[in-house]
C-alpha positions as CSV (number, residue, x, y, z in Angstrom):
1,M,96.5,64.2,112.3
2,E,98.5,65.6,109.2
3,D,98.1,69.3,107.9
4,V,99.3,69.1,104.3
5,Q,99.6,72.4,102.5
6,E,101.0,73.0,98.8
7,G,102.3,75.9,97.6
8,V,105.3,78.2,96.0
9,L,107.7,78.7,98.6
10,R,109.1,82.6,99.1
11,K,111.6,84.0,101.2
12,M,110.9,83.5,105.0
13,L,109.4,86.9,106.6
14,A,111.3,87.9,109.8
15,G,110.0,90.8,112.1
16,L,111.2,92.0,115.4
17,E,108.8,92.9,118.3
18,P,111.0,95.7,120.8
19,D,110.5,94.8,124.2
20,G,111.6,98.7,125.2
21,A,114.4,97.0,127.2
22,G,116.8,97.0,123.7
23,E,115.8,93.4,122.9
24,G,112.6,91.9,121.4
25,I,111.0,88.8,120.1
26,V,111.7,87.8,116.4
27,H,108.7,86.5,114.6
28,Y,109.3,84.0,111.1
29,A,106.1,83.4,108.8
30,L,106.7,81.2,105.9
31,R,105.4,82.6,103.0
32,R,103.5,80.1,100.3
33,G,102.1,82.4,97.2
34,A,99.4,84.9,98.8
35,S,99.3,83.1,102.4
36,T,101.6,83.1,105.3
37,T,102.1,80.8,108.3
38,E,103.7,81.7,111.4
39,M,106.6,79.5,112.7
40,A,106.2,79.8,116.5
41,P,103.7,77.1,116.8
42,F,105.9,74.6,115.4
43,I,108.7,75.1,117.7
44,G,109.5,71.9,118.8
45,E,107.1,70.1,116.8
46,P,107.7,67.9,114.0
47,F,107.7,69.8,110.7
48,T,108.4,68.4,107.2
49,L,109.1,70.3,103.8
50,R,108.8,68.0,100.8
51,F,110.1,69.3,97.3
52,T,108.1,68.3,94.6
53,G,110.6,68.7,91.7
54,E,109.1,71.7,90.4
55,R,110.9,75.2,89.9
56,S,108.9,78.3,88.8
57,C,109.5,81.9,88.1
58,I,107.9,84.1,90.9
59,V,106.8,86.5,88.5
60,C,105.4,84.8,85.6
61,G,104.8,81.3,87.2
62,R,106.7,79.7,84.1
63,S,108.6,76.5,84.4
64,V,112.5,77.0,85.0
65,K,115.3,74.9,85.3
66,K,117.6,76.6,87.8
67,L,116.5,79.4,90.5
68,F,118.6,82.7,90.9
69,G,118.0,85.0,93.8
70,Q,114.5,85.2,94.5
71,G,113.4,82.9,91.8
72,F,113.8,85.1,88.6
């Protein structure tokens, strides 16, 4: 079964969960608009991202030709 989701990608979130021994576990989440998807369940599994050709400003949503930094 294929799980298809669409949305504007944002910078991936990363967070450290300390383990008390000076190390820890890093958690990553993919941001699409207002929702996030934890990436840990996809480790070792097939995962595909497909670029639709659309580029838009993350502030106003307007179509743009080039992206700089975080999409401004």
